C-alpha positions as CSV (number, residue, x, y, z in Angstrom):
1,X,30.9,109.3,54.6
2,X,28.9,109.7,51.3
3,X,27.7,113.1,50.0
4,X,24.0,113.4,48.9
5,X,24.6,113.6,45.4
6,X,26.7,110.1,45.1
7,X,24.2,107.1,44.7
8,X,25.6,104.2,46.9
9,X,27.6,101.5,45.4
10,X,26.3,98.0,44.1
11,X,26.8,95.4,46.6
12,X,30.2,93.5,46.1
13,X,29.4,89.2,45.4
14,X,30.6,86.4,43.9
15,X,31.4,85.9,40.3
16,X,28.4,84.0,39.8
17,X,26.1,86.1,41.0
18,X,27.6,88.6,39.0
19,X,27.6,86.4,35.8
20,X,23.7,85.2,36.7
21,X,22.6,89.1,36.9
22,X,25.0,90.1,33.8
23,X,23.0,87.6,31.5
24,X,19.9,88.2,32.9
25,X,20.6,92.2,31.8
26,X,22.1,91.2,28.6
27,X,18.9,89.5,27.7
28,X,17.1,92.8,28.0
29,X,19.8,94.2,26.3
30,X,19.4,92.9,22.9
31,X,15.5,93.2,23.3
32,X,16.4,96.9,23.8
33,X,18.9,96.6,20.9
34,X,16.3,94.8,18.4
35,X,13.4,97.1,19.3
36,X,15.6,100.2,18.5
37,X,16.9,98.4,14.9
38,X,13.0,97.6,14.6
39,X,12.1,101.3,15.2
40,X,15.3,102.6,12.5
41,X,14.1,100.1,9.8
42,X,10.3,101.4,10.4
43,X,11.8,104.7,10.0
44,X,13.6,103.7,6.9
45,X,10.0,102.8,4.9
46,X,8.4,105.8,6.1
47,X,6.7,107.5,2.9
48,X,9.0,109.8,1.3
49,X,7.4,113.6,0.3
50,X,8.8,116.4,-2.3
51,X,11.1,119.4,-0.2
52,X,9.2,122.5,-1.0
53,X,11.5,125.0,-2.7
54,X,14.3,126.7,-0.3
55,X,16.1,130.0,-0.8
56,X,19.8,129.3,0.4
57,X,22.5,132.0,-0.2
58,X,25.9,130.3,-1.0
59,X,29.7,131.6,-1.6
60,X,28.2,133.1,-5.1
61,X,24.8,134.4,-3.9
62,X,21.6,132.5,-4.0
63,X,21.5,129.2,-5.0
64,X,19.2,126.0,-5.3
65,X,19.4,123.1,-2.7
66,X,20.0,120.9,-6.3
67,X,22.7,123.0,-7.1
68,X,24.4,122.5,-4.0
69,X,24.8,119.3,-4.4
70,X,27.1,120.1,-7.8
71,X,26.5,116.5,-8.7
72,X,27.6,114.3,-5.2
73,X,25.4,111.9,-3.7
74,X,25.1,113.4,-0.4
75,X,25.7,116.9,1.1
76,X,26.1,117.4,4.7
77,X,24.4,120.9,5.6
78,X,24.8,123.2,9.2
79,X,22.3,125.7,10.3
80,X,23.5,128.0,12.9
81,X,21.9,130.7,15.1
82,X,24.6,133.1,15.3
83,X,23.7,136.4,17.2
84,X,25.1,139.2,15.2
85,X,27.5,141.0,17.4
86,X,28.5,138.6,20.0
87,X,31.3,137.0,20.1
88,X,32.2,133.1,19.6
89,X,31.9,132.7,23.1
90,X,28.4,133.8,23.6
91,X,27.0,131.5,20.9
92,X,24.6,129.0,21.2
93,X,26.9,126.2,22.0
94,X,24.3,124.1,20.2
95,X,24.9,125.6,17.0
96,X,28.3,126.0,17.0
97,X,29.9,122.9,18.7
98,X,30.0,121.2,14.8
99,X,32.3,124.0,14.0
100,X,34.8,124.3,16.5
101,X,36.8,122.8,14.0
102,X,36.7,125.3,11.0
103,X,36.4,128.6,13.2
104,X,40.0,129.6,12.6
């Protein structure tokens, strides 16, 4: 007996039927991939805008965004919403998931 949360299993069919249905789905999957690739390409072609000056605090105090790069081509920056006075376990899971490897 299946529970209300368990979806019914798909039917069992012969290999030819499975291949026919799999090939039909593959056509749709490829269309989906191409559409996603086209959207990503359009996103890369979006016009750019200048970034307004941002006030940041580095290890030695205030620092500009440009200075954070320190000659590097790329920079990864994470913003965390930290709730002062609360332990790590009670912080925003989405914000803290990226720092699990660094918290100790």
